[in-house]
C-alpha positions in Angstrom: 71.9 141.7 66.1 69.8 144.6 64.8 66.2 144.6 63.5 64.8 146.8 60.7 61.1 147.2 59.9 60.4 148.7 56.4 57.2 150.7 56.5 57.6 153.3 53.8 55.7 153.6 50.5 52.4 155.2 49.6 50.3 152.0 49.8 48.6 152.6 46.4 47.5 148.9 46.2 45.3 149.5 49.3 43.8 152.8 48.1 41.5 154.4 49.2 42.1 152.8 52.6 45.5 154.5 52.5 44.3 157.9 51.5 44.6 159.4 55.0 47.1 157.0 56.6 50.0 154.7 56.0 49.1 151.1 55.2 51.2 149.8 58.0 49.0 151.6 60.5 45.8 150.0 59.3 44.3 147.4 61.6 44.8 143.7 61.1 42.2 142.1 63.3 42.8 143.6 66.8 46.2 145.4 66.3 47.8 147.8 63.9 49.7 146.0 61.0 53.1 147.2 62.1 52.7 145.6 65.6 53.2 142.2 64.1 56.7 142.5 62.6 57.9 144.4 65.7 56.5 141.7 68.0 58.1 139.0 65.8 61.5 140.6 66.1 61.2 141.1 69.9 60.0 137.5 70.4 63.1 136.3 68.5 65.4 138.2 70.9 66.0 141.4 68.8 65.5 144.5 70.9 67.5 147.1 68.9 65.1 148.1 66.1 64.7 150.8 63.5 61.5 151.7 61.7 61.9 153.1 58.1 58.8 155.1 57.4 57.8 157.3 54.5 54.9 158.9 52.7 52.7 161.7 54.0 51.9 160.2 57.4 55.3 159.4 58.9 54.7 161.3 62.1 51.8 158.9 63.0 54.4 156.1 63.6 55.9 158.1 66.4 52.5 158.9 67.9 51.5 155.2 67.8 54.8 153.5 68.7 56.6 156.1 70.8 59.9 154.6 72.1 58.5 151.0 72.0 57.6 150.6 75.6 54.5 148.6 74.7 56.8 146.0 73.2 59.2 145.9 76.1 61.8 148.1 74.4 63.8 150.9 76.0 64.2 152.7 72.7 62.9 152.6 69.1 64.8 154.2 66.2 63.3 155.9 63.2 64.4 157.1 59.8 62.6 158.5 56.7 62.5 157.3 53.1 61.8 160.3 50.9 60.7 158.4 47.8 59.6 155.0 46.7 63.0 153.7 45.8 62.6 150.0 46.7 63.3 147.7 49.6 67.0 147.7 49.0 67.2 151.5 49.0 65.2 151.7 52.2 67.5 149.3 53.9 70.5 151.4 52.7 69.2 154.2 54.9 70.0 152.0 57.9 73.8 151.6 57.4 74.7 153.9 60.3 72.2 152.1 62.6 73.4 148.6 61.8 77.0 149.8 62.3 78.8 146.6 61.2 76.4 144.2 63.0 74.1 141.6 61.4 70.6 142.7 60.7 67.1 141.1 60.3 65.0 143.0 57.8 61.2 142.6 58.1 58.7 144.1 55.6 56.1 146.0 57.6 53.1 144.4 55.8 54.3 140.8 56.3 52.9 138.7 59.1 53.9 135.1 60.0 52.3 132.6 62.3 55.4 131.2 63.9 58.5 132.3 65.8 61.5 133.6 64.0 63.8 132.5 66.9 65.1 129.3 65.2 66.0 131.1 61.9 67.6 134.0 63.8 69.6 131.5 65.9 70.8 129.7 62.7 71.8 133.0 61.2 73.7 134.0 64.4 75.8 130.8 64.0 76.2 131.2 60.3 79.6 132.5 59.2 78.3 135.8 57.6 76.4 136.0 54.4 72.7 136.1 54.2 69.6 134.0 55.1 66.2 134.2 53.5 62.9 132.6 54.5 60.9 130.6 52.0 57.2 129.5 52.0 55.4 127.3 49.6 52.4 129.1 48.0 49.9 128.1 45.4 50.6 131.0 43.1 54.1 132.4 43.4 54.0 134.6 40.3 53.8 137.8 42.4 56.9 137.1 44.4 60.6 136.3 44.2 60.8 132.5 43.6 63.6 130.1 44.4 65.0 127.9 41.7 66.6 124.8 43.2 69.3 122.4 42.0 68.7 118.6 42.3 70.4 118.5 45.7 68.1 121.2 47.1 70.4 124.2 46.9 69.1 127.5 45.6 70.7 128.4 42.2 68.7 131.5 41.4 65.9 133.7 42.7 63.6 134.9 39.9 61.5 138.0 40.5 57.8 137.5 39.6 58.3 134.7 37.0 55.6 134.0 34.5 56.5 130.3 34.7 57.7 129.7 38.3 60.5 127.2 38.7 59.1 126.1 42.1 56.3 127.1 44.6 58.9 128.4 47.1 58.2 132.1 47.4 60.7 134.4 49.2 59.1 135.8 52.3 59.6 139.5 53.2 62.0 138.7 56.0 65.8 138.9 55.1 68.9 138.4 57.2 72.2 140.0 56.2 75.7 140.6 57.4 77.1 144.2 57.1 78.3 143.5 53.5 74.7 144.1 52.4 75.4 147.9 52.3 78.3 147.5 50.0 76.1 145.4 47.7 73.3 147.9 47.7 75.8 150.6 46.6 76.5 148.6 43.4 72.9 148.1 42.4 71.2 149.8 39.4 67.5 150.6 39.4 65.2 148.1 37.8 62.6 148.9 35.2 60.4 150.0 38.1 63.0 152.6 39.0 63.7 150.8 42.3 66.7 149.0 43.9 65.4 145.4 44.1 66.0 143.2 47.1 66.1 140.2 44.8 69.3 141.6 43.3 70.8 141.7 46.8 69.9 138.1 47.4 71.2 137.0 44.1 74.5 138.8 44.8 74.9 136.8 48.0 74.0 133.7 46.0 76.7 134.3 43.5 79.2 134.6 46.3 78.0 131.2 47.8 76.8 133.0 51.0 73.1 132.6 50.8 71.2 130.1 53.1 67.5 129.6 53.7 65.0 128.5 56.2 61.5 127.2 55.5 58.3 128.7 57.1 55.9 126.0 58.2 53.0 128.1 59.6 51.2 130.8 57.7 52.7 133.8 55.9 50.6 136.8 54.9 51.5 139.7 52.7 48.8 142.1 53.9 49.7 145.0 51.6 49.7 143.1 48.3 46.1 143.9 47.5 42.7 144.6 49.0 41.9 140.9 48.8 45.2 140.0 50.4 44.5 142.5 53.2 41.1 141.0 53.8 42.5 137.4 53.8 45.2 138.4 56.2 42.7 139.7 58.7 40.8 136.4 58.5 43.9 134.3 58.8 45.2 136.3 61.8 41.9 136.2 63.5 41.6 132.4 63.2 45.2 132.0 64.3 44.7 134.1 67.5 41.3 132.5 68.3 42.8 129.0 68.0 45.6 130.0 70.3 43.2 131.2 72.9 41.3 128.0 72.9 44.3 125.8 73.6 
């Protein structure tokens, strides 16, 4: 199974912190932001990883990460997203890397407080399709939100709903079989001019091939805003300190 970390974009929501660097290179407590998704993938047993970088500071990823030796990797792959075309477009750049395998896609500004290993194992045993992760949040209006049937099955994922059908937000970690690249080729840009990952997930849903796992520990979207970035640092610090005290 392959891993992809999406770390493109201009980071405008964290400006002026991102005026001279990519947001994924900013510190989150005691480590650069991008360390967290890479470590999550490696801990879950995924050691063939590609970084999708972009913006004006792409070369800094190579200087920081090198070939991934710090994470126990023999090699780290890179590709470049030339414009802000959305999550799905960025993933589409990785078709040659995934090469027919299954893939776990991790947004570079997302941080979780638990292991991905169980969800990855469930996806490995899943007969193709896709698997997403959900987390209950107080205000899901800024995320893709799952709408459920009475028996607990997802019937639709609604992007940034004004009236959310549930509090189950879609976390920025997605698992797909290789069919995802054919789906991406059929997408049309949204009103934002981007290829939306929610459209990919709904395509799998319509085929009856979407499953989900629930996150129990914390989930932080560090790049959502300055306040979210500050809150993420606090949460990560508390999480690490509590772990050291055990």
